[in-house]
N, C-alpha and C positions, 0 to 999 in steps of 0.2 A: 758641600753634598746639596743636591735639590730636593727642594721641600716637597715634589712631587714624583719622589721616587718610586717607582713602581715596584712590585715584587717580580714583575715577569723577566727581570733583571737577572735575580738568581736562580730563574729555572734551569740556564745550561749547566749551573753548579749543581743544581739537585738532581739532573739527567746524569752526570757523571758518579755522584754519590749512590745512585740507583744499582748503576752497572756495577760498580764495585762491590756493593751489598750483594747483590746477585754473583756476580761470582766467587766473592769469598764465601758465599754457602755453598758454589759447588764443589770450591776444593776442600771448606772443609766438612762437609757433612755429605760429601758424595765419596768420600771413601781412599779420597786423596789425601789429604792431610789429617791428621789427630790434634788437638787441643783440649786443653783444661776446659771443663764445663763452665765453669764459672766465666773464662775468656771469652770462648766463644758465646754463651748467652750474652754476656757483655757487650762485644763489639757489636752483635747483630741489635742490640735494642738502642746502643748508643747511634747506628747508623740509619736505624728505624726513626729515632727523635731528630736527628739531624732533616732527612726529609720530611718529616712531619710540619718542623718549623721553618723548613725553606718552603714550602709549597703552600702550606693551609693556614692562613691570617687567623689572629686570636678572635676576630669577630667576622661577622657576615659582612660582607660590604653590601653597600645599594649599588644598582646597575648604573655603571660611571662613574663610583666614587674614587679616587685616590687614595691609598693607604696613608701616606706620610711617610717621613723617614722616622720618626719615634719609635713605634711601633717594629718598624722591623730592625732597627738598633737592640731593640728588646731582648726580639728573635735571635742574632746573633751572639747577644752576651749568654742568651740562652745554651744556643750551638757549644760555644766557647765551655761552659759547667758541662755539657755532656761531654764531649773528649776529656776535659779533666779528671771527671771521674771514672772513663773508662782508662786513661795512663796511669790513674791510682790503682784501680783493681789490679792492671797489670803488674804496678810495680809492688803489691802486695798479696801477689797469688799465692804466694808461699805461707804468709802467716796467715790469710784468710783459711787456707787448706787446714793447716794446724791447729784452727779453730772449733773444726769437728771433733778434733782429740783433746785440746785440752781449754779448759776454759781462761781468757786474757779479758784485760779491760780494755773498754773503748776508749781509743782516742778522742781528742779534740777533733781530729782531721776524718776520724770514721763519723764522728757525727754531722760535722759537715758535709760531708759527701752524701752520705747519707739521708739527710733532710731535701740534700739540694736534688737526689736521685728518686725520692716519694713524689717530691714536688712537680717534677719531669713528667714523670709517668700518667700523673693526673693531667696534667696538662696536656699532653699527646692523648690522653682518651678522650677528653671533653673536645679536643679539635676535629677527631676523626670520628667518635662515635658519638658525641650528647653529653648532655649531663646525668642520665642514668644509673649509668656503672659507676661516675667519680663520686654520686651521691650516695650509692651504698658502701664503695670504699670508703668514701670518710666517714659513715656511722662508724664502718668497723674499726677506723683509727680511734673514734672518739669513745668507742667501747673499750679500747685498750687503753686508753689513758685513765678515762671516768669511770668504767664499769667497777669497780670496788663501792662505789656507793649508789649501785642500783639496789632495788630491794630483790628480796626473794632467791631464789636459785640461779639466776643468771649471774650474781654479782663474783668477782672474781677479788682474787686478793692484791691486787694493786699491781701494776705491770709500770717500773722505772723506763723513766724513757732511752735512755742508752742502752737495755735490755731491745726497746723494741726496736730501734735503728740496727741493733747487732741483727736480732731476727732477721728485720727486711731485707739488708743490705749484706751482710758479710757472711751471712749462712746461706745454704742453699733450701731453706725451706720457705721463701721470701719472693721478693722479686724476682731473684733468680733460678725462681725453683721449676719445678714439674711444667705449668701452663707455658712460660717460656722457652722450657727447653722443646715443649711437642710445637711453640710457635715456631722458635729457630732450627727446627728439623723438621720433621715430616708434614707439619702445615705448609711450609717455606716450599718445600719439593713439590708438595700438588699444586698449592698456588702458580707456581712455574710452570705444571704440566698444563696447568689452565688458562696460561697467559700465551705457551707457545701455540696453542691449540688455536686459541682467540687471532692472533697475530698471524699466524698463517693462512687463516680465513677456512682450514678445514673445517671449523665448529658450525660455518653456514650450512652443515649437510642436514644438522642436525633438526633444524627449521624447514630446510625443503624436505625433507623425508617427514616430518608430521606434517605438511601440506599434502603431500601425495595421498599418505595414507588417510586423511580426512575430506579428502576433495568432494565426493558424493553423502557425505555424511551431514542430516540437520544440524544447522548450529555449528558447524566445520570450525571456523576460527579458534571457539572454545577449546574443541577438541586438541587444535594444534598449541594452545596455552598448555596443555596439562603433557602433551608428549614430549615438546620444545624444553619445558622447565624441569620436568622431572631427568631430560637428559642433561642439562646444560648446570641444573639445580646442584648435582649432585656431586657436582668439582666446583662449585663457586665458594661454598664456605658462607655466604651470607644470602638469608632467602629477600632482604631488601635488594640486594645488588642485582640479585638475580631478577625479581619483578623488573628492572630498569633494562638490563640483558637480553630478555624476551618480550616484555610489555610494550615496549613502545612500537612495536609490530604488531602484537596481537591483540590488545586493548582497542584500537582504533576500528581494527577487523568486526573484533566481536560486535562493536558498537552501530558498524555499517549494516551487520545481518538483521539488527533488531536487537541485542541484548540490552539492558538499559546500561546509564553509566556505570553506578555502583555497584550491578553484579556483574559488567566486566571486570572492574578494578578491582573485585573481591576473587574472581576466578584466576586473575591470574596472580593474586597473592599466596591463595590458598596451593595451588600448583606449584611455585615458587618456594612453598615452604614445605612440603613435601619432598623435593630432594634432598632436604637435610637429612630425613630419615630412610631414603630409597638406597641401598646399597648398588655400585660396590664401597664410595666413598664415605657418602651419606656427609659430607660436610669436613671430612678428614677427621671429625670425633669418632669413626668405627676404630680408629687406630690409636686415640688416646684412653677411649674405653677398655679397650683389650689390652694396653698396658696397665692400667687402674685395677682391672678386675683380675690380670694374670693371665688371661688365656689368648687363644689366637684371634689372628683378626676373622678367619674364617668361621669361629662362632659368633663372634657379633654379626657379621653381615647374613649369616643364616637365620638370625635371632629376629633380624629385623625383617627378614623378606618380606611373610607373610604379615605383619600391621602395616606394614607400608604398599603392599598391592592392594590390601582392602581400602586405605586412605584412597588411593586412587580410582580405584573401580567405583567406589562411592562418589567421587567427585564428577567421575565421567556419566555416570548413571543420570547425577541430580542436573546435569546441564543438558543432556538429551532429552530429560522429561521436560525441560523448560521450554527448549528448542520444539520440542513437537508439540506440547500445549498451547505453544504460540505460531505454530505456523512456519517457522522462522528458514531463511532460506542457507544453501550451500555457500562455498568457498566461490569467490569470483573468478572466472577461468584463466582470467590475465595472470593471475596469481600462484596458480600451480604450475610448478616445474615437470617438466616432460617425465614420463617415467625414467628414457633413456639416459638422461641428462643426468638423473637420479641413481643412475643402476652403473653410470661411468664413474660416480664419485664415491660408491660403497665403499671404498676402500679407506676412505676418510677415517670412518669407523675403526679399525686394525690396530692403531695405538690404545685405544681404549679396550678392545679385545686382548691385545698383548698384556696391557698393563693385568688386567683381572687376571690372565693367564699364570701369569709370574708370581701375582701374589698368592695364588691359589696352591705354587707350587712352594711357598713358603721362603721365597727370598725374603731380603732385608727390604721393609716397608718403604724406607727413604731411598734404597737402589732403585727399587722398583720403580716408584716416580721417575727418577733419573733416565732410568732404561726406557720408559715411555717418553719422556721428550724427547730423548735423542731418535727414537723410531718418528716421531712427528717429523722432524728436520730431515731423516731420510727419504721419510715417506714424501715430504713438498716436493722434493727437487723433482718427481715426475712430474708435474704443471708448473707451467710459468706463473699462473694468478696465486698461487699458494708459495713456489721457491724462497727461498729465506735468502735476500742479498746482507749485505754487512749492516747496511742502515737498517733493514727489518729484523735482523738478530739481535742489534744492538735496541731497537725499540721494544722488542720481547723481554729481554733482559731487565731494561725499566719498567715496562709493565709489570711482571716479576714481582719487582719491589714496591710498588707503589700500590700492588695488589694486596701486600701485605701490611700495610702500614695499619690499617684499622686491627685486623686481626691480632697483630703481634701486639699494639698498643693494649688493646683491651688484656690479650692473656697475662703482660705483664701487671696489669691494673689487678686483674684477679689474683695474683701473684700477692697482693697486698692483702687479701681476704683471707686468703689459706695459711698466708703466715699470721695473722691476727689468729685465726680459728685455732693454730697449731700450738701457738703460745699461751693462749686465755682458757684453751678447753672448754670452748662457747659450742663446738659440735656435740662434745657427750653432754654438755649442759640441755641444750635444743632437742637432743634427741629424748632425752629423761624429762624433758617437760611437757612434749610433745605425745610421748608414748603416756605417759601419765594422765592429760586430758583424752587420749583418747581410749583408755580403760585396755580392755583385752577385745574391742571391737575394732577389727582389722580393717574393717570398709570404712569406719569414721576415721581412722587412722591415713588412709589413702587419700583422702577428702579434704583432709586438713595439709596432707604433703602437696596434692595437688593444686591447691590455691598458693601454699609457700612457695613451688617452684615456678607457679605461673609470674609470681611476683618479683621472684630473685632472676627473671631470665628476662624481664621488660628492658629493651633497648640492647641489650647483650648479645654479641654474635655468639654463635653457636658452639663453638670449642670453647669460650670462657664461661660461659651459661654452664654447660655440661660440667665443666669441672666445680663451680660452684654449688650447684646442685646436689654433686655426688659428693661433695664433701660434708655437707648438711643433711640433706635427705636419705639417700639411698643405706645409711646405716641404722635409721630409724624405721625400715623395711626389713631388712635381714635381721633387727635384732627383733620382730617381731616373727620370724620365721620364714621369710619371703626369699626364695632362692636368690642369689647373688646377680645372675642376670637378669631377671626380673625385676629386681629392683632397681638396678640402674638403667634400666630400659625405662621403666615406669618415671623417673627422674627428668630422665634425658626428653622423652614425648612431650610433657609440660613444658620444661624450661621452651623448646622449640616454639610450643604452642602459642606461647607468648607474643610472637610477632603476630598474631592475627586474631588476638584477645584483647578487647576494649577494656581499659583508656589506653594504653600505648601498645599499639599494634602498627609495628612500623610498617612490614611488610603490605598490611591494609592501606596503610597512608601514602605508603609508594604509589601501589594502584591508583588510589584516588586521585593524585597529583596527574600522572597521565591520563585517566578517565575524566580529569576535571570535573569531580563531583564530591559531593559530600564527604569527608571523610571517617567521619564516627558513622555513619550510616554505611559505609563502605566496609569497616570495621564488624558492626554487626553481622553485616549479611557473611563476610567470611568466617567467621566464627560460625555461623549454620551450615554453609556450604562445610566445612571441616570438621561437622558433628562427631564422624566415628572415630576421629584422632580423639576426641575429648573420652572416649568411651571403652575403645580397646584396650590401653594400658589396666583399667580394672579388669577386664576378659582375663588378659594374658598373664595375672596374678595367679587368678584361681586357675586358668588353664593353658599349662606350660606347650602343652602342643602347639598355641601360636606362634610360639616362639620356637617351634620346630624342635621341642623337646621331647621326646618319646618315642614310642614305633612308629612306622609307617601310616600303620591302619589310624592310629590315634591324629597323624597329625593331618592326614589325607580327611580326614572325616572332621574334625574341627575344622580345617579348612572350607571344605563345602558347605559345610552349616552354616560357617559366618558369610560366607561368599551370599547364600542366601539372603541372610538377614540382612546386610548392607543395602542389599533393590529393596528389602520389607521399608529401612530407613530412610534410603532415598526417596521413595514415592510418599512416604508420611510426610517429609520435610517441603515435597515440592507441591502436595497437598495432590496427585496424578500418580495412577498406576495405567490405566487404559484411556480413561476419562476421567473427569473432574472426580475426585472423592467426597463423598459423602462425609459430616463426621464421626460417625461408628466407624466407617472404613479407614478414615485418617488414623484415629486411635488406634485400632486392631491391627493397621500397619508398622506405625511405629513400638507396639507392644509386640510384635511378632518378630522384627528387627532384633529386638533386645534378647528376647529368649531365644534366638536363634544362634545369637553370637555367643549368649551365655553358655558354658561347658553343662551338658546334662542331657541323658537319653528324653527323657520326660521332657523338660523345656523345650527341645529341638522339636518334641514330636507335637507339643501346644505351638509353637512356634508356626511350624509348616502349613499345621491344621487350620491357623487362623489366616494366614497367607492366602491358601489355596479358596479361604471363605470369600475372601474380598476377590478376588482372582474371578471367581466363579460368577459373583454379584456383578462385574463389571462386565464381563463379557455379555454377560445378558443384557444388561442396560446399553452396549454398546452394537449389540446385533450378532455378537459372534465375529465381528471381523480382525483379521491377525492385528497385532501389535506391530507401527510405523519400524520403516526397518531402522538400523542402529546407523 
């Protein structure tokens, strides 16, 4: 074997494995075949790990550096181990099922393959998403093995190693648990929907439509980023991936019309992050939340609608005020598609409309995603530029599997955390400790959980981040009397916001890389741009109408008040309403925004009055001229 063996030689094998994985998913989760949950999840994970080991080197290589034969041989040995583990799961399927009813001893083979699986999952996660989730999972494993020596109420009674492996490997409360089940089911189905939309080039309409709608608006490229990222981000499942998907186009344009590099990178990061909160798909987390809570998908989508709309409206207001205050230009004419071209392709949006419609009709979530994918294939036949040839179809199947590598690896890794929590009872201990520290002060409890969720969500994709914080954080809020949907939405928002919160703000880092600017400065700016998302979860805990809970009048009033409030906050953050703010005006704008978002007639009245005072003062100073057109 050549000493300069290149990993690219393994790519044809990876292509075959990826296509096999996609076809396996279609057959067994698309309603054509039925199999044991353990075997389905195990086979899905095995194919994912094989793909990771074939495609992703164990370390980052320098440009032009050859990997050599030894690391590849190690990866081939790990692939053989992954296959052996799955074969063992097939052979022991009946015995594994029996464990759910009867207590049986863990064998040496169980320990060997179980340990191997844990290590493989950690390694696959490290290669696809870096160290953060691996460190968190490793910390939980260390707690399981050594937590009996901890002081105070967090100590447990001691966990034997064979019992730990049984929990993580042989039962459905560990690696093969709910997170991996979601990854092998609904998440993969929606990843495939997005991959087919991308492969058909029908997703290009998102960007063109955004450019057309913002062609005459000051600072138009930043607004393109908002529209495109909201449309693309809701189905991508990863804020960082969304930054790379749309930011390579929008960030250079923003810089071209006058936005600073760090501001441009931050806008794209914040816009991409919002896609994970925006219905209908919310990065697939909406379906997991519905399953965890035990409510319909529609209930979750409705609850997320007003907060996500307020999030994007605040960002839109901030970047518009930035553009007006600096007298920025509009989109270059050569980048604006003709209205006729966009109108001819509006049917590209039909698969998304069709998907939402059948979801609202109550059909199976997984089936809806596959029906939507079939709709893409059918509509693609209308134009030659979108038509699926055999090669393009295989490419879409391959892309589906590759796009699932990170989220499936991370969901399996999240299963380690869930398994340890279930085995040790650390979840209940955590709830008791944090509620004891907060006492009867709900505001303090929420502040502590906000920090906890941001830390636990750092570096973790949307779906597993939600699963982790839902297990630890949401029960603490429910214990304090917060309604179940508000509790889960609260922890979900802050887990997502970790990607724009320094020091580990992955979406901001991705934006900074494209903008070629300082990463931490971009992260701080992104956090400022997304400020409303840090405020709203506190508000909807006290005002359920912001989650569409209550009468139509209550919901409309809460939304209208919050809508005016976010304009006040945006103006205060940008130090500009009609003209540059004086210090007292800026303070009053921020205060009025908070009071308008906070529920209550008295706070709304004070907030609106304060906002009108600033508006009147600035109109006098400006000479009564109208606000610049949006």
